[in-house]
N, C-alpha and C positions, 0 to 999 in steps of 0.2 A: 674120443678127439682126440684132437690133431697132436701129435707131439710136442711142436713148439707151443700150441694152444695149453697144453698141460705144464710142460716148462715155466709161462708165464703166470697161470694161475697157481702153479705151487709158490712161484716167488710172492706175488701178493699175498697167500696165505701165510708168508714167514715172516714179512714185514708188519711191523705193527703198527697201526695207522693211526696218527693224532686224532683227537675230538674236532679241534678244529684248528686253523692254520690263518696266518694273515701275511701278505707278502711282504719281504724284506728286499731291497736289490740294493742293499750296503755293498753287496759284492756279488753283482750278476755274472755269472760265467755261460757260456755258449758253446755250442759242442752242433758239427752239422757237415755239409758239403758246400759247394758254389752259391746257392741260395743264401746261405748265412756267411759266406767266405766271399765277398765280391767285392771285395778292394783292389782287386788287380785284375779286374776283366777286361778294362780299356787296356791294358799291357798286350793284352793276348786279341785284341780285335781291333778294328778301326771305328770302335765306337768311344765318345768324349766318355771320361770314366765318371762325370757328374751325371753322365745320363744313367748310371747306375742307381746313385744313391747311396742313401743308409741302408744295411740291410734288414728286414722288418723287426727283426730281434732290437737291433741295435737303435730304430727309428721307434720302436717301441719305447726301450729304456729312456731316449730323450726326454719324451712326454712327463715319463712317471718317477724321474730320476728327483733325489733329495740333496740337498748339498752336502758332498764328501761320498755319494754314493758313485761306484765304479764298474765300469764293465771289460772283460775281458774276452776274447774268445779263441777257442780252440780248433774251431772247424777249419776245413781244409777244402779246397776245391776239388772236384773228384771223386769223393771219396763214398765208400760202401759202407753199409750196414758192421762190417768186421773193422773200419777203418775208427767206428766209433767210439769200439774197444781199449785203440788205441790213445787216441785221443783223453780219452779219461782218464788212462795210467799216466799220461803223460802230465796230465793237470795234478795228479796223485804227487809225481813225482816232484814237480815245481812246488805243490805246497810244502813236502818233506823237504825242500831244501830253501825255504822259507823266500822262493821269491814268488809266490801267490798267495793270499790270503783265501781261508776257506770259504767254498762259496756260500752266500745265504741264499741265493735262487739259481737256479740250472734251467736253462733251455738248450732243448733238445731237436733234432731235425734228421732226418735222413731217409733214406728208403729208396730215391727216385734214381739214382745210380744203379740201385740194385736191378731195380724193373728196367731201366735205360740199355743197360750191359748187356742184358738175355732176354731183348724185347722178342724178337724172331722165336724162341723157346716157348715165351709165355705166350704170344699171338696165337701159338699153333693149336694152343693147347686148353681147355677149360680147367678150372680146376677140379683136382680127384680124379684126371683120366691121363695123367700122364706123371709118375713120380718124379722124374729132373727137373719139371715143370714145377711142381708141387714144393721140391727140396730148395729152390730157389727164394719162394715165400717163408719157410720154415726157418732159412737160417737168418733170413734177414727179421723176424719177430723173437728169435734165439738170441742174436747178436744185441738186438735193442734191451733185451731184456735182461742179460749180460751186462752191458754200459749202464741201466739205469740201476742194477745190484748194487753196480762199483762206486755208484756216485750220489746213493740213497743214504739220507739222512731223516730221522723223523720231524728233525726243525728246520729242514730246508724246503723250500716250495719248489716246484717243476712246473714248467712250460712246456708241452711236447706238440710237436704238429704232426697233423696228419700227412699221408705221402700224396703229392698230388699225379693225378694221370697225366704221364708224360705227351698223351695225344691230344693235349691243350695247348702244347707249344707248336709254336710254326715248324720248326723243324720235324715234328713229326704226325702232323695235324693230316696229313694226307698219304701216310705211309703204311697205313692198314685197311685191310676188307672191313665191311661191318662185324663180320664175323671173328676178327681178331681185336677191333678194340674193343666188342664186348667182353672178352677172353681177357684182356688185358685190365678193362675193368673189373674183374669178377677178381682177379688177381688182388688188382691192388686195394680192391674192399678188404679181401683177408686179412692184409696186415694191417689195414685200419680198425678193423673189429677187433683186433688184438690192442691195438693203441688207444683205443676209447674204452678198454676194459680198466685199464690204466686212472681214469676218470673216475672211480669210484674214491678213491684215494682223498682224504682230504686234503692233501698239500701237493696234489696233481691236478693242473688245469690244461686241457685238450684244447688248442686251438687247429679249427678245421681247415687249416690250410687248402687243401682238395677243393671243396666248397668256395672258398674265397676266390683262388685263381679262377674253377669254372665258373664262377660269379662274371669275373671282368673280364672272363674271354670268349662270354656269351653276351652279356647286358653291360657292357663298358659304361664306367660313371661317366654323366656329360655335369660340366664343371663350365658354368657361365655361356651355356647354348651351346659349349663346344664337347662334342662327344671324342671321346679317348680313342684311338686308331688303334684296332685288334687284328689276331689272327687275320689273314694269313703276311701282316703286315709287321715291320719291326723296325727298330732304329731309330726313332726319333724323341724329344722329351713326352710328347703327348700322345704315346704309345702304352699298351702296356705291357710291350714285351721290349726289352733294349735289344738284346740282340736275337738268335732265333733259339734258344733256351730259356734268358734271362732275363729278369725284370726290370722296369724303370723306376726310377725313383719315386713317380708318384703312385706308382702301382703298389710300390713297398711300405707307403706312408697310410696307403689304406688299408692293407694287409695287417699294419703294425697298430691302426681301429680294431681292427678284429681282434688282436693280441692284445690289447687292453679292455676290449670289453667281454675276450672269455676271463681276465683275470679280474676284471670286476664281479661278474657272476659267481666266481667260486670266492672270491674272498673281498668282496666290497670293496676293493681299488677304486679309488675317484678322481682322475685323472682328467684334463682337459684332451681331445682328441683331437686330430689335424683336421681344420675346420675346410672347406671349400676355398676359401683366398690362399692358403698355405698350400692347399693340394694346386691350385691354378699355378700357381710362382713354381714348384716342382716342374711343373708341366707346360711351362713357358708359358700359359695363356693369359691372355689381358682380361683384366677384370677391374672393375669400377674402385 
């Protein structure tokens, strides 16, 4: 067993898994990178901020929340998995200082920047053929396990995303050879296998963000006869990508529907998803 997987297996064994769980969004706290912290992207690009819309966690929360429920995010754009631990520690500090209520549900999303920032090394070597490349994914898995352990409570629900493939984005779609893309996919799958192992816990729902983004990139949604515009293009309300890395408001809402479906499948959550008319409005597509 790989060291990273051994660490995660020991963590799972050490945590008492409750027999059942129901989602409680009274205090929803999220951690992650710019996929979750997209509020400022318009300030560093020439794309209007409303093109990005709500991040998928927040979009899902807006559909599922009850009166009095609240959401707080500690996500920071550009974060790697090591920063996830810092975010969780900051959350605990804020709870201790009285500035943050203890989370009832936690959303975690990380890993894309670990892979993106080391993409040359990972693309050059298949898993198991280079110690330095393997260490990138080992560290990602270990850091996620540490952050998860720090945030864990038996009476708390977790929604964790898989890591999306960077080659699905306009920025990296044509950067690699077929062999390089294959190596990147296999490294990403190794990280995601570890994430999926958490789904065995009754209070953890895993949302397959990788599959969701892949589906949107390869088979974009059609709304009232208008297909969303996908890679290599970006920048419009009716596109899959708002910029060369980040998603539009309509894509985020579609992914939020996937998050809600994961919560329904795990905990029986029954809420209204984003319907086509709402998605079309986000994409600025005319409809009856």
